[in-house]
N, C-alpha and C positions, 0 to 999 in steps of 0.2 A: 116754515112752524114760527109760533109767535114765543118771543121770549119776554119774560117778567123784570120788569125793570129792576134797579137795584133804590133801596129804601134807605134813609141816614138816619142816624137813633144818635142825639148829643152823649158825648163820653167825653172823657178824658185820661191821657195813657201819663201813670205816674210812677216813680222811683219810689218804693218805701222798706227803709232797711236797704238791702241786699237781696229785695226782689223787685219786679216790675209788675204792671198788672192795668186792666182797664178797668174803669169804677164809670160807674152808671149812680143814677139819680132813681128811686123807685119811678118816681111819677113820669120820668122822661124815656121808659119802656114804653114798647109796643102794647097796647091794652091787653094782647092773650100772654104776653111774656111779664105781665105784671105779677102773676102768682105761680107758685114754685108748681112745674108740669114739664111735659115731653117739649110745649113751644119754646117756653123759658131757655131749655136746655140746647136745643138744636141752635136758638138765635145765637148763645155765647160759645158754643163749637164753632160755629161760622165766622162770629168775629175774632177767636183765637186763630181759626184756620186748620181744626181739628174736624174728624180725623185724618191724618196725613201718612199714608204707608211710607212715604220718603222720609218722613221723622223730621223735619223741618219746618212748617209752618209757616211756608213761604206764602200763601195765600191767604193770609193771615195777620193778624198782630203778633202773636207768640214768638216766644225766641227760643224755642226747642228745647228749651230745659224745665225741668218743675218751676224753679224760680221766677219764670219768665210766659208763663201759659197760666193766667190766673186773672178773675174775673170777681169784680166787686160790686154789690149794689147798696147802696146808704139812704133812707128814709128818715124823716121825721120820726122819733121813736114813740112807741106805743106803751111803754112801760113809764111807769110813775119815776119821776126825779132821773129820769136819764134823756137827754137835747136828741140821739138818733141811734137807729138801730142798722146794725153791721153787717152783711152777709156774705158770707167769701167763698166762692164756687172755683175749686182748684179743675184744671179742665185736662182731662188726659189728652197726651199727644200724638199718639195711633191708633184710639179707638174713640168710639163715640159714646163717652162719659163724661159726665161732670157730677165729680166728688163734693159733697154736702158736709163731709162726716167731721171737720173739724176747721178750726180757726186758722187763719195765715198771722203770725203776730209781727213779721216784718212790715207788711203791708197795714198792719194796725195803725204805723206811725205816721199814713197819709190820712188816714180816714177821716180825723178831726179838723183836717187841714182842708180838705176837700167838703167836711161838710160846711164848714166856716162861708168857705167860698161860693157854695151853692145855695145859701140861704139858708139853710136847715138847722142853723141857732139861733136861737133868739138874740137880735142884735144889744138885748140889753145884756147881756151876758159877754160881750166880745170887748174888751176892754182898747181906749185909743191906744194905750201902749202898754207893753209889758207880756203876762199869760194868760192864754183862756183856757181855762180847765174845761173840754168836753165830756162828759158823760156818754160812754156809748156802753149800748148793748149788743153784745156778742151774739147773735140769734142763732147760729152754727150749734153754740154749747151752752146759750142760756148763761152767760156771765157778765159780770161787768169790770170796763175797763176805764181807765180815768187816762185820758190824752191832755198833758200841758202843751199846750201849741202857742208856740212865741207870736205877739203882734206887735209888728211896728205901723204908725199911724193908720191907726185900723183897718189895715191888712195881714195876712197871714204871711211872718217873714220867712223866707226859704233859704237864704243864704246866709251862710257863719262860718266860723271857723272848728264848726266839730268834725273830727276825724272818725269814720267808722271802718275798720278794718274791711274789704271786700267790695267797697265802693271808692271809686279811683279820686273823687272830688270834696271836698268838704264842703256842708252845709249847717244849719241852722239844727239845734240837739232840739229832740222831741221827748220828755219824759214820759213814759209809758208806766202804769201802776194795773196790773193785773190783779184784781181783787176776787179771794176766794176761788183761787188759779185752780181746783182740782177739778178734771174735767169729768162730766157724766156722773151719773147716778151713783152712790156707794162709793166706798172708802177709795181711798189716797191710794191705797195699795190694793187693789183689786183680790190678791191672795190671799192677801192679810198677812202677808212677810214683804219683808224690805228686802230679803236676798232669797230666790229662789231654784230649784234644779228646773232646769228647762232641757225636756227630753225633744230631740228632733231625730226623726227616725232615718238612719244611714246618714247619718252627720254626726252625731254625737252629743252628750249631755254636760249644758253649760251653766253654770251660776250665770243666773240675770237679775235685775232689779226691776221691775215691771210697776210701771207707774203712771198714775192717772193727773196731772197737772200740765197744764198749760195745750198739751197735748197729749194724748196716750202714745207710752214711750215704752220700748225694752232698749235696758242696758246692758252690755254685756262686755267682759273685761278683756280689751285686744289681743293681752297674750293667751288666751285660753282659744280665740280662732286662729293666731297665727300670724298675729299684726300687732305692731310696735306704739300706733295711737298717732304716728306722725306721716301717715301716707297722704298724699294729694289724690284728686280727682283722678287723674291718668293712671297711675297707681291700680285702684280698684275698674275704674269706670271701662278700663281696658279689658277686663277679665270676664268674661262672660259666665264663665262657669264660678266663678267669688260673687256674681250677683244674683245667679239663681240660689246660691245657698244660703245668701241673706235673705232673698224672699223667701227661701223654704222655712226659714226661720219666725221669718215675721210671722208668718201665716199661723206657726206652732204657738208662737207667743199670742196671736190674739185670739185662739183659743181659748190658752189659758187665761187671757184676760178675762174672757167672757164677752168679749166681742163680737164674735162671730162662732156658731155653733160648728163649723166644720170647715178644715183649710180650702176647701174649693171656694170658700165665700171671699176667701181675702183678694182675689183677681178684681171684685166688686168696690175693693173698699182699699185702692192704692193708697190715699193721702193717708190714712191712720191703719194701726198704729206705727211711728216712725221707729226704726231700727239701728241705734248706734252703739259705740265702742270705745270705752276709758281705758285712759294708762296713765300713770305718774306724771310727772311735769318733766318732760324732755327739750333739749335744744332741737330744733330744725328750723328748716329754711322755709315759709310759709310761697304759697304759688307767685307772690308779687316779686320773690327773690330778698324778700324783709328777714333777715335774722331773732326766730324768737327764742328768747335765754329761758333755759328752766325757770330759775329765778325771777323772771318775770309773770309765772301763769302756777297755777295751783294744782291744775290739772289739764290732760289733753283727750280731746273729746271729737269724735267724728262721727257723723250722722249723715243717714240714706234718706231722702225723699223719690217719690215715686220711682223706684226702683233705681235711682242713681247715688254714689255720693255726693253730695250736697259742694260747693265750693264755698260756702262760710259755714252759717249756720242758723238753721232757721228759728225765726220769733218766739215759736210755741216750746221746740224743744229746747231752748234756752231758757226759758221759765221751768221745764221739766228740769234741766241740770243744773239750776239753780235751788230748786226745791228738794231735789234728794240730794243735794251736798250739804243742805240743812239737817237732813235727818241722818244722825250715828249708824254706823253697821251696813248702809247702802253701796253697791258698789263704786258710786260715782265718790259716796264723803270717802270710802276707804283708799281710793284712790288720790285724790284731795290731801291725804296723809290724818284723815278721821276726826275725830272729835266733832264738837259744837263749832257752828260758823252762820252766819247772817249773810256771808257774800262769797262770791268766788270768781277767779277771773280763769277763764279755758281758754285752751289752745285751739284754733281751728284751720281749715286748710288756709284762710286768706289772712291770719293773724291772731289776734286778741278781742277779746271782750269780759267786761267785768256786767256781773248780775248779781241781784243778792234778791234775797227770800226769806219770810219768817213762819218757822215751820213748828208745831206743838203737839206733844204729846196727849191726845183727852178721852180719858176711859180707856186707855188701852191702844185707842187709834190713833195716827197722824194725820194733821189735818194743817194745811196752810192758808194763811190769810191773806198774804198777800205776795208778789213777786214784783220788783222794778229793774226795768233796764233802760236806758237811752239808745234812740234811733235819730234818723232824720228821713225826710221824705221832700220831694222835688217834682214839681208839675213838669212833665216832658213836651208833653201837647195838648191841646184842647181842641175841642169842635163837633165834628159828628164824626161815627165810623159807619163804614156802608158794608150793607151787605145785600144781596138779591133776595127781591122782596119776596118770596117762594121758600128763603131757608127754613123756615118756621112753621 
């Protein structure tokens, strides 16, 4: 029997924030994969090593977690006044599924640097030394993101002394601005309320803040669901019943937010919405052993991604946290002490993060103009990724 040889596709493996992903220039993909569809999805699944019934992604570039099962496609922008288009694909681990429904805020930190190094940004916009402002069009959610990428001697600076909890080594700081971050059409609060009663048959009824900002997110009070808000991954991810409850709550929340029509559709929309829980600032020990003091933070937040508690915090969920904190009366705002605020420092399983947001009430509806955070990014490997020639 004849076997089709492998092909190689130019690719770069990059850490962005607390995530890792395989980055491609659109022009480097095989012709059939340069447009959305089955061929593209099959290629990305094979690159990452999914679907893998063993849940390890041994035969691909994935790292067997939601944070490391990611792909990015970047191209010169088709939008006026933008440099590049950024498309994010969240690859399921044990299913043959690529979720295109949302952005990855962490990998956003790497998009500008990848675009500069890949010749996708006009050289006239790149200083010899200083900051290159890369105007990114996020295609998944049709939003503008501005990345401020440090440049030294005409090249992207990756090394530095900026420390990010959840990342072992320091690197150069990349400031990211999410412009008009409300995600999707309609109100930032799709139900029209900053707090709702979320009824989950068989589990209970809970107060919930459901927000479209950065990424659609459902916030619950930790105490209402039997938690403290200081949990680490082992406390949640080892409990199959707890994970099933969270997924059920997420599904009913997705229906209430108008993202799906029936809870059965949630299985095909794993990336969005996210579900998170909040609690007032409390002392705890992070996963690294670092002591986090209540005085160092405003609020504790834990969030699940692709069915598991995240080891730190998704970048897009950080935008949701910042925006919700800026709106008086949300569960995030109340857990942080209430009142008006333009920035919040929250505690997550790996440590702390400070994020800012500007929100205002216009004609009775809340809107966010911008959310800002700092991340870092570093190229881990570049060259070609190989897949069997018949993989797509």
